[in-house]
Every structure is written in C-alpha cells, then in structure tokens.
N, C-alpha and C positions, 0 to 999 in steps of 0.2 A: 697238657693244658696249653692254651694259646698264650700269646703275649697280652699284657694288660697295659692300658694307657688311660690317663685321666682326661675328662672333658672339662675345659675351662669355662669360666662364666660367660664367655662369648661363643660357646658351642664348638670350640676348636679342639681337635684331637691331634696329638703329636704321634705320628706313625713311627714305631720303632725302626731303627736303621736296617735291621735284617729283613723286616717286612718290605721296606722301600726298595731294598736291593733285589729281593726276590721278585717283586712286581715290576722292577725296572722304572720306578718312579724317581724322577729327578726334580731338583728345585725349579719351580716355575711351571711344571707340568700341570695340566688341568685334568681333573678326574670327574667322572659321572657317578652319582650314587643312586641306586635303585633299591627300593624295598621289595623283598621277596619273602613273604610270610613273616617270620620273625628274624630275618637276616638282612644285612646290608650288603649289596653287591657293588664292588668298586671296579670301575673300568676306565680306561683312558677316554676322555671326552672326545667326540668325533671332531676331526679337523674339517672345517667348512670346505676347504679346497679339495679335500679327499672325496667329498660328495659329488664333485663335478662328474657329469655323465650318468648319474644315477636316476635322473628323470628325463624321460623322452622330450625332446623339443620339437614342436610341430614345424613342418617344412616351411610354412609361410612366415615364421618369425626367426628361423635359424639365421644367424649372422647379423641380425639387426642390432643397432645400438640399444643399450639397456633402457634409455629414456623412451625410445619408440615403443619398446615392448611394454613398458609400464603404462604409457599413454593408451595403447590399444586395450590393455587389461581394464583400465579405468573406464574407457568408453563402452566396453562390453558389459560392464556391471551397472551402467546407468539405465534407469527405467524410463 
C-alpha cells in the first residue's frame, strides 16, 4: 500500500518526506499536477527560461528588442 496523507480544508496535502526525497522535491520547488484518468501525475513545473529556443524565431525579428517585437505583433493583428 502507498503512503497516506490528509487533505486540509484549504486543499493542501503534506507529501511524506520519503516521497519528497524519492521525487527530489525540495522546499520552494514548483510542481505541475495533471489528471490522467483516475490518477494525479506530479511533475516539476517547467522553468520558463528552460523553454528558450523551443520556438523558432523568424529571421526578420531575431535580435530585436522585445518592445519592437510586441509592437509588430500588435500591428499585424489590427484589422
């Protein structure tokens, strides 16, 4: 049988220390919760900076300041 933990009135669950250690979860870590059928899948939340490079940047805006990119996007969506 697995470990048992109570849910508080605020919806919080205290993860048992051996579970935290096994998953490498430390104080302050952010976790992602996904429902999969009748189970909850817990994974480390993605680090925003780790996503850098995961989306192709068009050559015409590569290296531009963020404000310029944002302004171009706004202009492109105006009708």
